[in-house]
N, C-alpha and C positions, 0 to 999 in steps of 0.2 A: 364147534361142529360146522360142517358145510351146510349152506342153506338148502333145505329140502325142496325138491320139485313138488308140484301140486299133488301127485299121486302118492308121494311119501307121507302125506297126512291122512290117507284113507283109514288105515288101521288105528292110528292114534285117536282120530275123531270117534271111531267106534268104541275104543277102549274107555274114553271119557263117558260116553253115553251109557256104556254097560256097567260103569262103576256103581250106579245106583238105580238104573232103569227108569229114571224119572224123565219128565219133559224139561228140556234145557232151552233157555233163551239163546238165540244165535250169538249175540255178542259175548255172553258168558262162556258159551261153548268154545268159541274161537280162542279166548284168553286161556281157558283151561287146557286146551289142546296145545297151545304154544308153550305153556308151562310144562306140560307133560314131556314134550320132546326137547326141552331145555334150550329154547331160543335165547340167544344172548342179547344184551342191551344194544349192541351194534346192529344185529339183525333186525331188532324191533324198530330201529330208526330208518331202515331202508324203505323207500316208497317207490311206487310206480308213477308214471307221468301224471296220472289223474290225481295223485296226492294220497291215495290209499296205501297203507303199509303192505309190503310184499307178502309177509306171512299171513295177514288177514285175507288178502286176495286169494292166495293159494289154498288156504283152509276153506274159504268160501266155495272155490271150485270143487274141492274134494267133497264137501257136504252136498253140493248140488247133484253130483253124479252118484253119490251114495243114495240119495233120494230117488233118482231116476231108476236105479238098479233095484229098488225095493228093500235096501238094507236099513234105511231109516224112513220114518214117516214124519209128516208135519201136521200135527193136530190143529194148529192155529198158525197165523202168520208169524214168521220168524221164530218159531218154536219147533224143536225136534225131539224125537224119541227113537230109540233103537228098535229094530224089528228082529224076528227070528233069524232071517238071513244074515243080518249084521252080526249076531252072536256067532253064527256058524263060521263066518269069514274070519273072525278073530282066532278061532281054533285052528282053521285050515291055513292061515297065513300069519303065524306068530312073528315072523321076521319082516313083515310088510308085504304089500301087494302092489302090482302095477295097474295102469289103466287097462291094459290088455287082459289081465286077470279078472278085473271087475266086469268087463264086457262079456267074457266067457261065462261068468257066474250069473250075469243078468239074463242071458238068452234063455227063453222059455218061461221066464217069470211073467206075471201079469203087470209088472211095472215097467222098468226101463227097457227090458229086452226087446219087446215087440216094437217099441218106438225106434230104438237104435237100428233094428233090422230093416224096418220099412224105409226109414230115411236113408239108410246106407245103400239100399238097392235102387232107390229111385234115381232117374236120370233128370235131375232138375237143372235149371239155369242158375247162374251166380254161385255155383259150388254146392248148393243145398242138395244133399243126397249123394254127392260124389266125394265129399270130404268129411272127415271126422270133425266134430265140433270141439276138440281139445288139441292143444299143441303137441307136436312131435318132439321127441327128445333131441333129435339131430336133424339138420336140414342142409341141403346144398343149394337152396334157393338164393337168388340175389335179393338185395333189400326191397326192391319194388315187388318182386314175387312174394316175399314174406308178408308185406303189407296186404296184398290182395288175398293171399291165402288166409291170413288172419281174419280179414273181414268175412270171408266165406265161412270160416269156422264159427265165427260169432253168429252169423246168420243161421247156420245150422242149429246152433244152441237155442237161439230165439225161436226158430221154427218149431222145435220140439216143445218148447214152453207154450207157444201159442196153441198148438194142438191140444196140449194137456188142459189149458185153461178153457178152451172152447168145449172140450168134452165134459169138463167138470161143471159147467154152467147149465142153466135150464135151456130146454129146446127153444123157448121164445128168444132168449138172448142170442143163441146161434143164428136163428132166422134173421134177426135184426142185424147181426154182424155181417152176414153175407150180403144183405141189401146195402149196408154202408160201404162194403167193398166194391160192389158193382157201381154204385154212384161215384165212388172215388176214382174208378176206372174210366169214368166219363160216359157211362151208358144212360145216364139221365139227361144228357145234353145240357144246355144252359138254362132251360126253364122246366125240365122234367121233374119228376118226384118218384119216391119209392114208398110203397105201401105194403105193410105186412098183413096178410090175411089172418084175422083173428077168430074167424068162425070155425067151429069144429068140422063143419061140413064144407070144407074148402075144395073138395074134389081133387086133392093131390097138389094144389097150388098153395105155396106158403108165402109168396110175395109177388108183387107186380111192379115193374119198372115202367113208368110212363116216360117215353123219350121226347115228348113235346108237351107243351102247355095244355093241349086239348086231349091228350091221351090217344091220339090216332095211331101211334106206333108204340106197341107194348112188348115187353119181354116178361115172360112168366118164369117164376123161380120155385124150385123145390129144394129144401135143405134137410139133410138127414145127419143127425149128430150120433155117429157110430164110433165104436172103438177103432183105433188105427189099423188093427189087424182084421177087421171084419169087412167082408166083401158085399157089395150091393149087386144083386143079380139081374138078369134080364126082366123078370116079372115086374120089378119096381120101375124100370125104365118104360116098360109097356104101359104101366098104370099112369105114369107121367105123360106119355104121349097121348093116351086117351083123354086125360084132363085137358091137354092142349087142344085137342080136337073139339072137346065139349065147349071150350071157350072160343072156338073158331080162331085159334092162334097158330102161327107157323114157326114160332121160335121159342126156345126155352133153355134155361140153364139149370142143371142138377148138380148141387154141391154137397159134399160130405166130408166129414173128418176121417172117414174110412177109405175104402178103395172100391174099384169096380171090377167085376169079373170080366173075362174075355168075351163071354156071351153078351153082357150088357154093352160093352164097347162096340161090338159088331152090330148089334141091333140099332144103337144110336146112330151109327154111320149109315145104316141101310134105309132108315125111315125117311119119308118125304119131308117131314118137319125138321127144321134145323135144331138139333139138340146138342148142347155142349155139356160134357161131363168134366167136373173138376173134383179130383180126389183130394185127400188130406194134405199130401205133400205139396201139390200144386197150389192149394188154397193158402198154405202157410207162406209159400214163395210170393204169392200175389199180395198178401197182407203186408209183408215186409216191403215189397216194391212200391206199393201205393200208400204206405204209412197208415194202415188201419190196425189199431191195437198195439202200435209200437210208437216210439219217439226216438228222435236222433239224440244220442247221448253225447257224441263228440264228432266234430268234423276235422279231418286231417288233410293238410295241404302237402302234396308231394311235389318237390321242386327238382329241377335239373339245371345244369350249367347252360346259360344262354350263350351259345357259340357266336352269335352275331355281336354280342357285347365285346368279345375279345378279338374281333377281326379289325 
């Protein structure tokens, strides 16, 4: 048989999970799926540049997107179980489904749909929000463009995962994460520090960035851990501005895993205090750019012919 593309494994993965409805360990699930579709010994020997087998990599992608769509769940790390949507997909797509089919099914669910929609509409830098985070079946791009597009898709995938992880953690974790990000961006200067407000009566201030050793220049921070599809309105920004005024501050940053309403944006631009709003998509972009919550897995060197050498 011809080697399956990654979305060719979507239904086989669901069929394995549906066979007993139990929780499956990731490694066992991959092998069971490979056996179900009849992968040959020759195909099992194929590897990608990182050394991982091609079939395991592709089944892993299929599993990741089934989880984002809400077709499977992960009750614990590296363990998966089928959901009601997954069973429905088996019935509706007995001959297999494509990535496009999965996206259509996911829209409107509480799982992957809202994430895919929000990141797909956002106008982000570095390709996040402008590109899908999975490969196209065909491309007319030259090799350099393919590399750049691939990096952008990977960033989009990581951005989705970052927002999911931030939303799943406790509010205190999110508050510390945004302070870590602002420090990584250089807002603490060379001798500054970041402090998370731990008092319940914080007046709308979740953190403070001292930009110098004496704390003469400060940035006040508020962090709201909301769902990606939830909007923060003008009243929340007004409350933050009031907290800034109470602290006799003239600058602040409001960060959220959600988004801001148009009214909130307009108010932030109109007030005398300098208030910067960072929504979930932009937050994920910045975390990737400044290396917060991510690590470099591989560095690729792109070469071209040295014309001077041949002159």
